[in-house]
PAMIDREN-460917 format. One record per residue (C-alpha): residue number from 0; x, y, z; residue in one letter. Coordinates in steps of 0.1 Angstrom, whole numbers, plus 5000, padded with zeros to 4 digits. Layout:
// residues N
i; east; north; up; aa
NUM; X; Y; Z; a
...
This chain:
// residues 388
i; east; north; up; aa
0; 2148; 8493; 2179; m
1; 2149; 8506; 2212; n
2; 2156; 8481; 2237; l
3; 2148; 8507; 2265; g
4; 2112; 8501; 2258; s
5; 2116; 8461; 2271; f
6; 2108; 8454; 2306; a
7; 2139; 8434; 2307; l
8; 2159; 8467; 2306; t
9; 2141; 8486; 2328; g
10; 2108; 8495; 2314; a
11; 2074; 8493; 2327; p
12; 2060; 8456; 2319; p
13; 2035; 8455; 2290; l
14; 2012; 8441; 2309; f
15; 1997; 8448; 2344; r
16; 1978; 8420; 2349; n
17; 2000; 8385; 2343; p
18; 1990; 8362; 2313; l
19; 1993; 8324; 2327; f
20; 1991; 8294; 2303; c
21; 1965; 8269; 2311; g
22; 1927; 8266; 2310; q
23; 1920; 8276; 2346; n
24; 1886; 8276; 2343; r
25; 1860; 8275; 2377; f
26; 1823; 8278; 2378; p
27; 1811; 8314; 2392; d
28; 1810; 8319; 2428; r
29; 1772; 8312; 2428; e
30; 1771; 8277; 2413; r
31; 1800; 8266; 2434; y
32; 1785; 8277; 2466; r
33; 1754; 8257; 2457; d
34; 1772; 8230; 2449; a
35; 1793; 8224; 2479; f
36; 1765; 8235; 2502; a
37; 1753; 8194; 2490; g
38; 1783; 8182; 2499; i
39; 1786; 8196; 2533; f
40; 1750; 8187; 2539; e
41; 1754; 8152; 2532; r
42; 1788; 8155; 2549; q
43; 1801; 8128; 2523; y
44; 1835; 8139; 2510; y
45; 1851; 8109; 2492; n
46; 1847; 8069; 2486; n
47; 1825; 8072; 2456; n
48; 1804; 8093; 2468; g
49; 1766; 8105; 2447; p
50; 1788; 8133; 2426; l
51; 1817; 8110; 2421; h
52; 1794; 8085; 2405; e
53; 1772; 8112; 2391; q
54; 1808; 8122; 2369; l
55; 1815; 8086; 2358; e
56; 1781; 8081; 2342; t
57; 1784; 8115; 2326; r
58; 1816; 8108; 2311; l
59; 1805; 8071; 2302; q
60; 1781; 8088; 2281; t
61; 1801; 8118; 2269; f
62; 1829; 8098; 2259; l
63; 1811; 8063; 2245; g
64; 1828; 8040; 2271; v
65; 1818; 8012; 2289; r
66; 1836; 8023; 2320; h
67; 1847; 8055; 2334; v
68; 1870; 8051; 2367; i
69; 1879; 8086; 2383; c
70; 1910; 8091; 2401; t
71; 1924; 8118; 2420; s
72; 1949; 8133; 2390; n
73; 1962; 8121; 2360; a
74; 1991; 8103; 2369; m
75; 1978; 8082; 2395; l
76; 1954; 8072; 2370; g
77; 1979; 8061; 2343; l
78; 1995; 8042; 2372; m
79; 1964; 8021; 2380; v
80; 1955; 8016; 2346; a
81; 1991; 8003; 2338; i
82; 1989; 7979; 2368; d
83; 1955; 7967; 2360; a
84; 1964; 7959; 2325; l
85; 1992; 7934; 2343; q
86; 2020; 7945; 2319; l
87; 2056; 7933; 2322; h
88; 2091; 7941; 2306; g
89; 2089; 7971; 2282; r
90; 2067; 7996; 2269; v
91; 2074; 8019; 2242; i
92; 2067; 8055; 2248; v
93; 2073; 8088; 2229; p
94; 2105; 8107; 2237; a
95; 2089; 8143; 2239; f
96; 2066; 8135; 2269; v
97; 2057; 8146; 2300; h
98; 2080; 8131; 2329; p
99; 2049; 8124; 2349; a
100; 2043; 8096; 2323; v
101; 2077; 8083; 2326; i
102; 2072; 8079; 2366; q
103; 2042; 8059; 2362; a
104; 2057; 8032; 2341; l
105; 2090; 8033; 2367; r
106; 2063; 8029; 2394; w
107; 2048; 7998; 2380; t
108; 2084; 7982; 2377; g
109; 2083; 7986; 2337; l
110; 2112; 7998; 2315; e
111; 2106; 8023; 2290; p
112; 2116; 8020; 2254; v
113; 2119; 8056; 2237; w
114; 2103; 8061; 2204; c
115; 2111; 8093; 2186; d
116; 2082; 8117; 2174; v
117; 2075; 8130; 2145; d
118; 2091; 8165; 2143; q
119; 2056; 8179; 2126; r
120; 2026; 8166; 2146; t
121; 2046; 8159; 2178; h
122; 2032; 8124; 2180; h
123; 2046; 8094; 2182; l
124; 2064; 8086; 2150; d
125; 2048; 8052; 2137; t
126; 2075; 8043; 2113; r
127; 2095; 8034; 2141; q
128; 2075; 8015; 2163; v
129; 2073; 7979; 2145; i
130; 2115; 7983; 2149; a
131; 2111; 7986; 2182; l
132; 2093; 7959; 2193; i
133; 2104; 7926; 2207; d
134; 2094; 7897; 2232; e
135; 2101; 7920; 2255; r
136; 2075; 7949; 2246; v
137; 2042; 7944; 2261; s
138; 2023; 7976; 2251; a
139; 2024; 8009; 2234; i
140; 2020; 8038; 2254; l
141; 2012; 8067; 2232; a
142; 2005; 8106; 2238; v
143; 1978; 8125; 2223; n
144; 1996; 8161; 2227; v
145; 1980; 8199; 2223; w
146; 1945; 8190; 2215; g
147; 1953; 8166; 2184; g
148; 1956; 8127; 2182; a
149; 1982; 8105; 2172; c
150; 1977; 8079; 2140; d
151; 1946; 8057; 2163; i
152; 1942; 8033; 2138; g
153; 1977; 8023; 2129; w
154; 1986; 8018; 2161; l
155; 1955; 7996; 2168; r
156; 1966; 7974; 2139; q
157; 2002; 7974; 2152; i
158; 1991; 7963; 2187; a
159; 1963; 7940; 2175; d
160; 1988; 7921; 2152; t
161; 2017; 7921; 2176; q
162; 1994; 7905; 2207; g
163; 2004; 7936; 2230; i
164; 1981; 7962; 2247; r
165; 1976; 8000; 2235; l
166; 1975; 8026; 2259; i
167; 1965; 8063; 2251; f
168; 1975; 8093; 2275; e
169; 1949; 8117; 2265; s
170; 1955; 8146; 2292; a
171; 1955; 8172; 2264; h
172; 1927; 8154; 2241; a
173; 1896; 8157; 2261; f
174; 1864; 8166; 2238; g
175; 1886; 8161; 2207; c
176; 1868; 8145; 2175; t
177; 1882; 8122; 2151; l
178; 1864; 8110; 2121; p
179; 1857; 8076; 2143; a
180; 1843; 8097; 2170; g
181; 1854; 8115; 2201; l
182; 1894; 8107; 2217; v
183; 1883; 8084; 2248; g
184; 1874; 8047; 2233; s
185; 1901; 8037; 2211; f
186; 1928; 8022; 2232; g
187; 1928; 7992; 2257; d
188; 1925; 8023; 2283; a
189; 1926; 8062; 2279; e
190; 1935; 8084; 2304; i
191; 1924; 8118; 2309; f
192; 1933; 8148; 2331; s
193; 1912; 8174; 2351; f
194; 1941; 8195; 2361; h
195; 1934; 8233; 2363; a
196; 1954; 8233; 2332; d
197; 1930; 8213; 2311; m
198; 1894; 8222; 2296; i
199; 1877; 8197; 2317; l
200; 1892; 8207; 2352; g
201; 1887; 8201; 2388; a
202; 1915; 8217; 2401; g
203; 1933; 8185; 2399; d
204; 1922; 8150; 2392; g
205; 1914; 8125; 2362; g
206; 1899; 8094; 2348; c
207; 1902; 8058; 2330; i
208; 1883; 8053; 2303; a
209; 1880; 8015; 2289; t
210; 1855; 7989; 2270; h
211; 1873; 7960; 2292; d
212; 1853; 7948; 2318; d
213; 1879; 7932; 2337; e
214; 1901; 7961; 2333; l
215; 1878; 7981; 2351; a
216; 1871; 7961; 2376; l
217; 1905; 7957; 2384; r
218; 1914; 7993; 2384; a
219; 1884; 8000; 2408; r
220; 1900; 7979; 2430; s
221; 1935; 7992; 2430; i
222; 1918; 8028; 2431; r
223; 1903; 8013; 2455; p
224; 1863; 8017; 2454; s
225; 1842; 8001; 2485; y
226; 1816; 7982; 2477; g
227; 1825; 7962; 2450; l
228; 1806; 7932; 2441; e
229; 1830; 7915; 2422; q
230; 1862; 7921; 2444; p
231; 1892; 7909; 2427; v
232; 1931; 7899; 2440; r
233; 1951; 7924; 2439; i
234; 1990; 7932; 2446; a
235; 1985; 7966; 2459; r
236; 1962; 7996; 2459; v
237; 1971; 8029; 2450; a
238; 1948; 8053; 2473; n
239; 1937; 8074; 2442; a
240; 1899; 8084; 2449; r
241; 1884; 8114; 2433; l
242; 1871; 8139; 2462; s
243; 1833; 8151; 2456; e
244; 1845; 8184; 2458; a
245; 1867; 8177; 2425; q
246; 1838; 8158; 2413; a
247; 1815; 8188; 2419; a
248; 1839; 8209; 2396; i
249; 1844; 8189; 2367; a
250; 1807; 8185; 2361; l
251; 1800; 8221; 2362; m
252; 1832; 8225; 2338; n
253; 1817; 8194; 2316; l
254; 1782; 8211; 2315; d
255; 1802; 8244; 2304; d
256; 1826; 8222; 2277; f
257; 1808; 8237; 2242; p
258; 1813; 8271; 2258; t
259; 1849; 8271; 2271; h
260; 1856; 8251; 2237; q
261; 1845; 8279; 2214; a
262; 1859; 8307; 2235; h
263; 1897; 8286; 2229; n
264; 1888; 8289; 2192; r
265; 1882; 8323; 2195; t
266; 1915; 8330; 2212; l
267; 1933; 8305; 2185; r
268; 1915; 8327; 2159; a
269; 1932; 8360; 2174; a
270; 1965; 8344; 2175; y
271; 1963; 8335; 2137; i
272; 1954; 8371; 2127; r
273; 1981; 8387; 2154; g
274; 2008; 8363; 2137; l
275; 1994; 8363; 2101; s
276; 2020; 8392; 2093; s
277; 2046; 8360; 2098; g
278; 2072; 8365; 2125; i
279; 2102; 8352; 2108; e
280; 2115; 8318; 2130; g
281; 2082; 8316; 2149; l
282; 2059; 8288; 2135; t
283; 2023; 8280; 2151; l
284; 2015; 8241; 2158; h
285; 1984; 8228; 2144; e
286; 1968; 8199; 2163; p
287; 1967; 8170; 2140; s
288; 1947; 8140; 2134; g
289; 1915; 8152; 2146; v
290; 1884; 8174; 2127; i
291; 1877; 8192; 2158; q
292; 1903; 8201; 2186; s
293; 1897; 8215; 2220; n
294; 1919; 8239; 2211; w
295; 1936; 8243; 2247; q
296; 1969; 8249; 2241; h
297; 1988; 8271; 2216; l
298; 2020; 8258; 2204; i
299; 2045; 8276; 2187; v
300; 2080; 8266; 2179; t
301; 2109; 8287; 2178; i
302; 2139; 8285; 2152; d
303; 2166; 8303; 2170; q
304; 2188; 8310; 2143; q
305; 2156; 8328; 2121; a
306; 2138; 8342; 2151; y
307; 2173; 8356; 2170; g
308; 2168; 8342; 2204; l
309; 2166; 8310; 2217; s
310; 2131; 8299; 2230; r
311; 2142; 8298; 2263; d
312; 2156; 8336; 2264; r
313; 2124; 8348; 2248; l
314; 2108; 8332; 2278; i
315; 2130; 8353; 2301; d
316; 2119; 8384; 2279; v
317; 2083; 8375; 2279; l
318; 2084; 8368; 2319; a
319; 2100; 8406; 2319; a
320; 2068; 8421; 2305; e
321; 2042; 8400; 2329; k
322; 2040; 8369; 2300; v
323; 2045; 8338; 2316; y
324; 2049; 8315; 2286; a
325; 2065; 8279; 2294; r
326; 2085; 8251; 2278; r
327; 2065; 8225; 2259; g
328; 2074; 8193; 2281; f
329; 2101; 8197; 2312; p
330; 2134; 8182; 2300; t
331; 2140; 8148; 2300; g
332; 2168; 8127; 2311; i
333; 2165; 8105; 2285; h
334; 2178; 8129; 2261; l
335; 2214; 8124; 2264; g
336; 2239; 8132; 2237; a
337; 2239; 8095; 2231; e
338; 2200; 8093; 2223; a
339; 2193; 8087; 2187; n
340; 2161; 8108; 2192; l
341; 2170; 8141; 2170; p
342; 2129; 8155; 2163; n
343; 2126; 8150; 2205; a
344; 2158; 8166; 2212; r
345; 2146; 8191; 2189; h
346; 2114; 8201; 2204; l
347; 2128; 8198; 2239; q
348; 2146; 8230; 2229; t
349; 2122; 8250; 2204; s
350; 2087; 8241; 2216; c
351; 2069; 8272; 2233; l
352; 2034; 8273; 2252; e
353; 2020; 8310; 2248; l
354; 1990; 8321; 2272; p
355; 1952; 8306; 2263; l
356; 1923; 8302; 2287; g
357; 1895; 8315; 2311; a
358; 1917; 8348; 2320; h
359; 1931; 8356; 2287; v
360; 1915; 8381; 2260; t
361; 1917; 8389; 2224; t
362; 1928; 8425; 2232; g
363; 1957; 8401; 2252; d
364; 1965; 8383; 2223; i
365; 1967; 8412; 2200; e
366; 1992; 8430; 2222; r
367; 2013; 8400; 2230; l
368; 2016; 8391; 2190; c
369; 2028; 8428; 2184; e
370; 2050; 8419; 2216; l
371; 2066; 8389; 2199; l
372; 2072; 8407; 2166; a
373; 2089; 8437; 2185; r
374; 2110; 8413; 2204; i
375; 2123; 8395; 2172; q
376; 2133; 8426; 2160; r
377; 2154; 8437; 2183; a
378; 2165; 8404; 2190; a
379; 2200; 8412; 2181; p
380; 2201; 8438; 2207; g
381; 2185; 8418; 2232; l
382; 2212; 8390; 2224; r
383; 2239; 8409; 2227; s
384; 2231; 8424; 2260; r
385; 2219; 8390; 2278; h
386; 2229; 8364; 2263; g
387; 2214; 8340; 2235; s
């Protein structure tokens, strides 16, 4: 293999226009202009405006829940939900997780109890959860990753039997369908993200979904909401209100959700075709626990020995070609050498997200899959030239 054909060794990048991860879905200029014209005419930008209220109502119907409380971002949504649940002590959380989840727990004064994940599904290993529950544990915080879902029924049974709360961080799972219905109505609270990376993007934002009337009232007070008919006493507020601008974009992307979901599925099918010949050491992750995914993430795992390069070195090679792949999650400080979390540690170094979203085409994916195969064949030379 000619190493001179790679941008890392001096050749022109394969892609003229960069490929990025994340959905990055925004309405066209005309729709955007019309929506924002109404905001300027009303001169009402925040504090539960009409678009904000419309979004909450539509999401309640879409998700099939009694209450949706929108927030300025998902991390604040999780912080508000945790505080509204009045948890104490310790909370069981997967060890393979975005740091924002841990930051939300720390903000509310809670101690995370690390539970390893299943290496195949990347979800909380339910077999280990029961052993971690003691009198100090007040909740399980499970994370639905990569357009899939945890074993929700089993976690609900554990939580009910133990008399503890169950929260789902479902930033990756908006619109995903289980046999029992859409993700969003199965925990005491579920949190979604409207970050630009997500299929229901609003630039940023998020929401709490719940059937619990008291929890919803407390969450609206902590967020806060003006004009509550039943104000409750709270210890603090989070100033986490969603703006009218964010609500406008989220409403348009909610209208377009079926189209975006179908486009994601088409792109995923292109990856499946492109990788069908098999690239040694690269395994495509399949969203688990759902009968219909939103397909918003394309995740592969890299076996360094079989592929010939480490995940991080592959990221460098791809970046030179203007393909900006990402690590599954930023490295967690809890994954030290002393931690008995082998699956989380393995995924932390092997999980890779590839571009898939509004600005990626099937042609891009065909070229990228060919590039991945070419890199694998050239791995010995690339490794000796630039490290593992």
